[in-house]
VMD Tcl script that draws the C-alpha trace (Angstrom):
set ca {
  {-26.71 -22.18 18.90}
  {-23.20 -22.16 17.14}
  {-20.48 -24.07 18.87}
  {-16.91 -24.20 19.72}
  {-16.31 -20.66 18.27}
  {-14.29 -17.97 20.01}
  {-15.81 -14.69 19.20}
  {-13.88 -12.12 17.40}
  {-14.02 -8.37 16.83}
  {-15.42 -8.12 13.38}
  {-15.06 -5.85 10.24}
  {-18.62 -4.89 10.93}
  {-20.54 -7.24 12.72}
  {-20.80 -10.72 13.85}
  {-22.56 -12.71 10.79}
  {-24.15 -16.02 11.65}
  {-25.00 -18.02 8.43}
  {-27.59 -20.74 8.40}
  {-25.93 -24.16 9.23}
  {-22.52 -22.68 9.53}
  {-20.39 -20.12 11.36}
  {-19.04 -17.07 9.46}
  {-16.69 -14.66 11.05}
  {-15.00 -11.71 9.72}
  {-12.16 -9.80 11.47}
  {-10.25 -6.71 10.09}
  {-6.91 -5.90 11.43}
  {-3.87 -3.60 10.41}
  {-0.44 -5.13 9.60}
  {1.69 -2.10 9.11}
  {0.36 -0.21 6.07}
  {-1.68 -3.22 5.00}
  {-5.05 -4.38 6.64}
  {-6.43 -7.73 6.20}
  {-10.13 -9.13 6.57}
  {-10.35 -12.67 7.61}
  {-13.47 -14.94 7.26}
  {-13.74 -18.02 8.80}
  {-16.49 -20.67 8.04}
  {-16.91 -24.08 10.12}
  {-16.15 -24.99 13.67}
  {-12.45 -26.33 13.31}
  {-13.42 -29.36 15.47}
  {-11.29 -31.89 13.65}
  {-13.99 -32.98 11.55}
  {-15.93 -34.03 14.67}
  {-13.52 -36.84 15.33}
  {-13.35 -37.98 18.81}
  {-10.64 -40.20 18.43}
  {-8.86 -40.58 15.11}
  {-8.76 -41.74 11.48}
  {-12.02 -42.32 9.95}
  {-14.66 -41.46 12.54}
  {-15.94 -38.21 10.84}
  {-18.88 -37.25 12.90}
  {-21.62 -34.74 11.40}
  {-23.48 -32.98 13.91}
  {-27.03 -30.98 13.04}
  {-25.59 -27.48 13.01}
  {-22.73 -28.53 10.62}
  {-24.25 -27.90 7.43}
  {-22.04 -28.95 4.87}
  {-19.03 -29.56 7.14}
  {-17.91 -32.47 8.87}
  {-20.07 -34.89 6.78}
  {-18.01 -37.58 4.80}
  {-19.63 -38.51 1.40}
  {-19.70 -37.96 -2.27}
  {-22.00 -35.16 -2.13}
  {-21.27 -31.51 -3.36}
  {-20.26 -29.06 -0.35}
  {-21.15 -25.22 -0.32}
  {-20.88 -22.59 1.98}
  {-20.71 -18.69 1.90}
  {-17.85 -16.33 3.15}
  {-18.88 -12.61 4.27}
  {-15.96 -10.43 3.71}
  {-16.23 -6.59 4.17}
  {-13.49 -4.57 2.35}
  {-14.20 -0.69 2.52}
  {-15.55 0.74 -0.91}
  {-12.72 1.69 -3.16}
  {-9.92 -0.17 -1.44}
  {-7.60 -1.66 -3.90}
  {-7.22 -5.44 -2.89}
  {-3.63 -6.83 -3.07}
  {-4.16 -10.14 -1.86}
  {-6.72 -12.87 -1.49}
  {-6.25 -16.62 -0.43}
  {-8.77 -19.30 0.34}
  {-7.54 -22.04 2.75}
  {-9.68 -25.17 2.95}
  {-8.86 -28.26 5.52}
  {-10.30 -31.45 3.83}
  {-10.49 -35.03 4.57}
  {-9.74 -37.96 2.13}
  {-8.78 -35.87 -0.86}
  {-7.28 -38.44 -3.41}
  {-6.87 -36.41 -6.73}
  {-3.17 -36.75 -6.76}
  {-1.89 -39.31 -9.21}
  {-5.64 -40.84 -9.50}
  {-8.63 -40.63 -11.82}
  {-10.75 -38.72 -9.10}
  {-11.15 -34.99 -9.69}
  {-12.72 -32.62 -7.23}
  {-13.56 -29.19 -8.51}
  {-13.75 -26.11 -6.50}
  {-15.60 -22.87 -7.61}
  {-15.16 -19.47 -5.91}
  {-18.26 -17.15 -6.89}
  {-18.98 -19.41 -9.85}
  {-15.35 -19.11 -11.20}
  {-13.57 -22.58 -11.36}
  {-10.09 -22.65 -9.38}
  {-8.22 -24.54 -12.12}
  {-6.57 -27.97 -10.93}
  {-7.45 -27.19 -7.40}
  {-6.91 -30.46 -6.04}
  {-4.69 -32.27 -8.46}
  {-1.72 -32.59 -6.21}
  {-3.43 -33.42 -3.32}
  {-3.78 -37.28 -1.93}
  {-4.38 -38.04 1.51}
  {-6.69 -40.37 3.47}
  {-6.92 -38.10 6.70}
  {-6.41 -34.42 6.42}
  {-5.05 -31.96 4.35}
  {-4.62 -28.05 4.42}
  {-4.57 -26.53 1.08}
  {-4.33 -22.90 0.14}
  {-5.62 -21.28 -3.02}
  {-4.40 -17.90 -4.28}
  {-7.65 -16.08 -5.62}
  {-7.94 -13.40 -8.35}
  {-8.36 -10.12 -6.50}
  {-10.93 -9.41 -9.38}
  {-13.03 -11.77 -7.76}
  {-13.26 -10.06 -4.44}
  {-13.43 -6.69 -5.74}
  {-16.56 -7.80 -7.87}
  {-18.41 -9.63 -5.10}
  {-21.97 -8.44 -4.53}
  {-23.55 -8.11 -1.03}
  {-19.99 -8.80 0.22}
  {-20.60 -12.73 -0.11}
  {-18.41 -15.43 -1.77}
  {-20.16 -18.62 -2.34}
  {-17.55 -21.78 -2.40}
  {-18.45 -25.00 -3.95}
  {-16.34 -28.19 -3.72}
  {-17.73 -31.09 -5.90}
  {-16.69 -34.02 -7.77}
  {-16.28 -33.85 -11.52}
  {-19.51 -35.49 -13.12}
  {-16.84 -37.21 -15.66}
  {-14.81 -38.76 -12.84}
  {-15.46 -41.43 -10.14}
  {-17.21 -40.03 -7.29}
  {-15.08 -40.03 -4.27}
  {-16.32 -39.43 -0.71}
  {-14.67 -36.41 0.97}
  {-15.26 -33.93 3.95}
  {-14.53 -30.54 4.85}
  {-13.35 -29.16 8.49}
  {-13.33 -25.46 7.92}
  {-12.64 -22.64 5.27}
  {-10.81 -19.29 5.70}
  {-10.93 -16.57 3.53}
  {-8.23 -13.56 3.97}
  {-8.27 -10.65 1.83}
  {-5.62 -7.68 2.14}
  {-5.71 -4.20 1.06}
  {-3.88 -0.80 1.84}
  {-4.84 0.83 5.29}
  {-3.67 3.89 3.71}
  {-4.29 5.55 0.34}
  {-1.98 8.03 -1.41}
  {-3.60 11.10 -2.62}
  {-2.63 14.04 -4.61}
  {-2.99 17.53 -3.26}
  {-2.13 20.94 -4.02}
  {-1.58 23.67 -1.47}
  {-2.87 27.20 -2.46}
  {-4.00 25.87 -5.97}
  {-2.52 27.78 -8.80}
  {0.47 29.12 -6.85}
  {4.07 27.97 -7.35}
  {5.81 28.24 -4.83}
  {2.82 28.13 -2.35}
  {4.36 30.79 0.07}
  {2.96 31.89 3.32}
  {4.37 34.36 5.86}
  {4.64 32.60 9.26}
  {2.42 35.18 10.91}
  {-0.34 34.98 8.37}
  {-3.95 35.46 10.07}
  {-5.65 34.09 6.92}
  {-6.99 30.90 5.64}
  {-4.92 28.43 3.63}
  {-6.66 26.61 0.77}
  {-5.76 22.90 -0.05}
  {-7.02 20.81 -2.87}
  {-7.36 16.97 -2.96}
  {-7.65 15.80 -6.37}
  {-10.28 12.97 -7.28}
  {-9.42 9.99 -9.71}
  {-11.26 7.06 -11.27}
  {-10.47 5.31 -8.04}
  {-10.80 7.98 -5.48}
  {-14.17 9.57 -4.88}
  {-13.61 12.95 -3.07}
  {-17.37 13.01 -2.26}
  {-16.98 9.99 0.17}
  {-14.31 11.81 2.37}
  {-15.68 12.21 5.95}
  {-14.78 15.90 6.42}
  {-14.82 15.75 10.15}
  {-11.74 13.61 9.99}
  {-9.66 15.84 7.57}
  {-6.54 17.58 8.95}
  {-3.84 19.56 7.36}
  {-0.66 20.67 8.96}
  {3.24 20.29 9.00}
  {3.01 16.73 10.03}
  {1.11 13.61 8.65}
  {-2.39 13.02 10.59}
  {-2.14 16.10 12.48}
  {-2.89 19.97 12.14}
  {-5.88 21.82 11.46}
  {-9.52 20.88 11.05}
  {-11.20 22.41 7.88}
  {-13.21 25.47 8.38}
  {-14.75 25.45 5.05}
  {-14.86 22.52 2.27}
  {-16.43 22.70 -1.29}
  {-16.19 20.37 -4.24}
  {-15.44 21.64 -7.62}
  {-13.22 20.21 -10.62}
  {-10.03 22.24 -9.77}
  {-7.78 20.55 -12.22}
  {-10.31 20.46 -15.17}
  {-10.16 16.83 -15.82}
  {-13.84 16.11 -15.36}
  {-13.48 14.42 -12.08}
  {-14.69 16.24 -8.76}
  {-11.96 17.45 -6.78}
  {-12.32 19.02 -3.26}
  {-10.81 22.29 -1.76}
  {-10.61 22.70 2.04}
  {-9.63 25.95 3.88}
  {-7.80 25.93 7.02}
  {-7.06 28.67 9.56}
  {-3.20 29.01 8.84}
  {-2.53 29.64 12.70}
  {-3.83 26.33 13.39}
  {-1.79 24.34 11.04}
  {1.47 24.54 13.25}
  {3.42 25.51 9.79}
  {6.18 27.21 10.74}
  {9.55 28.85 9.18}
  {11.69 26.37 7.58}
  {8.87 23.89 6.98}
  {8.77 22.73 3.15}
  {5.88 20.16 3.10}
  {2.40 20.29 4.23}
  {0.21 17.18 4.86}
  {-3.38 16.41 4.39}
  {-5.18 13.33 5.89}
  {-8.48 12.00 6.57}
  {-10.84 8.94 5.92}
  {-12.98 8.26 2.91}
  {-15.28 5.07 3.27}
  {-13.22 3.99 6.25}
  {-10.09 4.05 4.65}
  {-7.14 6.52 5.68}
  {-5.74 8.72 2.99}
  {-2.56 10.80 3.01}
  {-1.32 13.33 0.64}
  {1.74 15.94 0.88}
  {2.58 18.86 -1.29}
  {5.41 21.66 -1.20}
  {5.02 24.80 0.77}
  {7.03 27.77 1.54}
  {6.84 29.46 4.87}
  {8.60 32.85 5.09}
  {9.22 35.66 7.46}
  {9.73 36.06 11.32}
  {8.06 34.18 14.01}
  {5.94 30.95 13.90}
  {2.46 29.63 13.71}
  {0.46 28.89 16.86}
  {1.78 25.78 18.81}
  {5.42 26.45 17.71}
  {8.17 28.24 19.46}
}
mol new
graphics top color blue
foreach p $ca { graphics top sphere $p radius 0.5 }
foreach p [lrange $ca 0 end-1] q [lrange $ca 1 end] { graphics top cylinder $p $q radius 0.2 }
display resetview
């Protein structure tokens, strides 16, 4: 039974790691999404009064234990496949870290990569919160969505006792991925009569970082406004621009797009691997009248 932890809505599901508590939460912040993994019970080192009474309990694992032994734990973080990570930070609340101005030397490793000079400026005999900026490559190259963190005394330095209360990993990535599209591929301008009864093709181009085969076709919409419009009547994968990377061509009923005279831009949106994408391209609507849904 894990203690003193408020349940959160997770990126995928609540993950309970042996001898520790791991939580992952994903939430949008404007155009940026963040995923947070918290390990440890945030109980102030188990202290009931103050100062030096660090108290380790059976289910604390490597947390809330004050000694010279290495401490290790694992963060679970779920970032959608293909998402470009823009920020990664590790926050650790530690006790009795006295590297600053002394011969002590605590080392910190994230997935086997040393964070240089991690605690060199930290000196405290009680508690300190330290934030470490991580290389985004460390997160994007994770296997099994796991980041193992190790905190240990350097073997060549005096061995000092220390404790860890909790560790938090925060990762940010764009909620919306821009994509390149072409309305009525091969035509310039892409012109349609306002009362057209046919289909309008729209190509979305794949790139080295955007795999069109991962698009959930049921989420795709095309029209005169972002995130709205017609659902596709047909879709096919082909290399439309000849760059050797698969593209996807959707066909929409023109009358369901809400395009009308005066509209100059069409928008294609949808989700791929849980990440929202959006693309736009020029269009020219001519003639009298308007498509269905417009007056």
